[in-house]
N, C-alpha and C positions, 0 to 999 in steps of 0.2 A: 276308522278314517270313513267321513260321513259323504256320501257320493251327493256330485252339488250340479249334475245335469239338471237341466230343465228343458221342458220342451217349450218352443215358443208359442205363445196362441195363434190359434190358425187367422189367416185374412180374412177380413167380409170382404164382399163384392166389391167395396168402392177401394177398397186398400188393394187387391188382386187385382183390376183395371187398372190401377192408377201404376203397380211396379209393371205391369206387361208394358205400358207404351213408355215405362221411362228407359225401363230393358230395352226396348225395340230404337228408338228414336236414334240409336246412330245405323243402322240399316233398313229402317223405312222408305226415305226416300227412295234410295238403288232397286226394294226391290220393288214399289209401284213404280217405279220408273223402267223396270224393265230392264236394269243396266248389271243384272247379275244373269247367269245361266241359267240358273235353278229358275227364276223368275221369268228369264226368256219362255223358258219348255213350261214353265204352267202358262202363261198367259197362251201361248199358241197352240197348246195340245188340249188345254180344257176348256178356255174361252174362246181359239178361234180367234182371238182378235188382241189387242193391245190396251193399257188402259185410257192413252193419248186418245187411240182411234175413237171410243167408247166417250170418253169426256167429248169428246170432237163432236160428237152426234147430239148427244145432251144438250151444250149448249147451242148448238145449231136449232133446236127444237123450242128455241126463244125467239123473238124477234128482234131484226139487227138494234133498231133503237129501243130496245124492251125499258119501260120507267118504270114499272112497277116495285111492289115488296117481293122479295124472295127470299126463302129461308133454305141455307144452306147445310146439311146434317147428314150426317157428322161432316162436318168440314176437315177433319184430320190436319193435317200441317199443311193445306193450301198448295198443294203441286199442282195440282190442274185447274185450279180454279183464277190461280193471281192474276194470271198473263190476261185472263179473259176479262176479269171484272174491271181491270184498268181499262177496257173499253167499253164498260156500259156505266156511264160517268151519271147516267139518268135514273139507275137502279136501287135501291135501297136494300143491302144484301145484309142479313140476320146471317153469320156463320156460327154454327154451333157445335160443340163437341164436349165430351165429357171429360177428355183431358186435357188438363192444363198443359201437360207437355206437349201436347199437338198443337194448342192453342200458343202456348210459345213461339211455337215457328209460325205458324200461319200469321200473328202479327208482322212477324218480321217479313213476310211474302207480301203480307195485305195493306205494308207502310206507305206504298202510293195510291193506295184507294181509301180515298180517304169517304165513300161510299157504304163502307163492311166495316159492321159491327163485329167482334167476336165476342161469345157469349160464353161462358161455362154453363154448362147443364144435359138433361140427361133427358134423351126423347122419351123414355116412359112418363115423365113427366113435366112437362114443356109449361111455361107459363105463359102463354100467349092467349090471347083470348080467341073465339072466331072469325072466320072471315078475314084475318087479318093479312095474309098472304098470296100473292097472287099467282104464284109457282112455288116449288119444294126440288130443290134436289140434292137426292143421294146417289153421289157418284161411285162411289167405293164405301161401304160402312152397312149392309146388309145383317153379314156373318157376325158384325158387332154387336147388334141389336138384338137383345134375347130378355 
């Protein structure tokens, strides 16, 4: 009897990232929002603050009437940004993320933000010219960029 077990081909980088975000979509918001006990512990012990506080400080760095071009990368699911972007009607915001799964959730959250455009892309190979953006936000993503 012939052995028919075959190993699946190893995933490339893009496939691994897509799988990671697809697998995490059910707990991603709870973890970032500090709704889980382990997320609260991580935020308070490691960072000494939660992501809501950090996001508030980041947004406070912009003028209240910011009217420039803003790049939010990686935007993720838009958890921390959606409410703020609603109050920035003069800004033109590009919300970029590698994961279509995250962008789908971000698009839902940004539905009431006509000044936000969601773009799938890789931060390592951005397709924007020089001097396009007046500000760049990266609220919770440096760990995902390599």
